[in-house]
N, C-alpha and C positions, 0 to 999 in steps of 0.2 A: 854605553852600556847595552847596546843592541847586540844580541848574540848572532854568530854566524849560524847558518842553517845547521841544525843538530844532525841532520842527515841529508844526503843528496841521492836522489833516485833519478837515473838517466831517463829523460823523456817525460818527466813529471814536472809540471809547472807549479811551483810553490805559491800558495795564496799570499797576497800582499796585505799588510796591516795598514790600511788607509784610515783617515779620520772618520769616515763613515762607518767602517768596519769596527773601529774602536767604540763608537757610540752604540752599535748593535751588540757588541760583546759585553759592554757594561750592563746591559739589561738582562743578560742571561744569569742563571743561578751560579754557574761557574765563574762568570765575570764579576758578580757581586761578591763571591767568596774571595777572589783575587783582590778586588779593590778594598775589601774590608780587612785584609791581612795587615797586621802592624809591620812597620819597617824592619823590626828586629827579626821577624820570622820569614822575611822574603828569601833569604839565602837558602833556607831549608826547603821552602816551597819550590823555587826554581830548580833546585837540585833534584827533588823528587820527580818533578815534571820531566827533566832531562833523562833520568834513569828510566822512567816509564816509556819514553819515546825510544830509547835504545833497546829496551826489551821488545817493544812492538816491531822495531826494525828487524831484530833477530828473528822474530816469529814470521815476519813478512818474507825474509830471505829463505827461511826454511820451507814455507809454503810454496814459494816460487821454485825452489830447487827440486822439491819432491813432486811438482806438478799436481798438487792437490787441488781442491775445490777452487775454481777460478772466481766464483761469486764471493767466497770467503776472503780471498786475497784482495778483491776490490773493496769489500766492506772494511777490511783492516786498513787499506790504503787511505780511504776516506776518513777513517777515524784518526789515523796518524797525521794527516794534513790538518784536520781540525785541532788536534792536540798541539801541533806545532804552532798554529796561529795563536792559541791560548798562551803558549810559552812566550812568544814574542810580545803578546799583550801584557803578560806578567812582568817582563823586563821593562816595558814602557811605563807601567804603573810604578814599578820600583824606582825608576829614574825620576818620575814626577814627585814621588814621596821623598826621595833623597834631596831633590832640589828644594822642595818646600822646607825640609829640615834645615838645609844650609841657609836659606833665606831667613828663617826664624832665628838661627844662631847668630847671624850677622846683625840682626836688629837690636 
């Protein structure tokens, strides 16, 4: 259930979702929102996160092509990398909840 990178930017190293990073993300407000999401709502959650990332990417491409503010482009890039990590975190939590649901059904 792990998604492919929602976007690929040449020369940009995507952050990795490690066990340590998962523990850090769980403590954030956004992480708590994701972990508190019921299983039935996860599809809508990840879909909205993917759409937001695609919109950010379009904005990034526009900024890059028009040679606008370089600082704004870098800030947007950092935001996209952070949002992409949260998307992977959401897929991870969704898988855990799905697995727990399957285990409880089997019992």
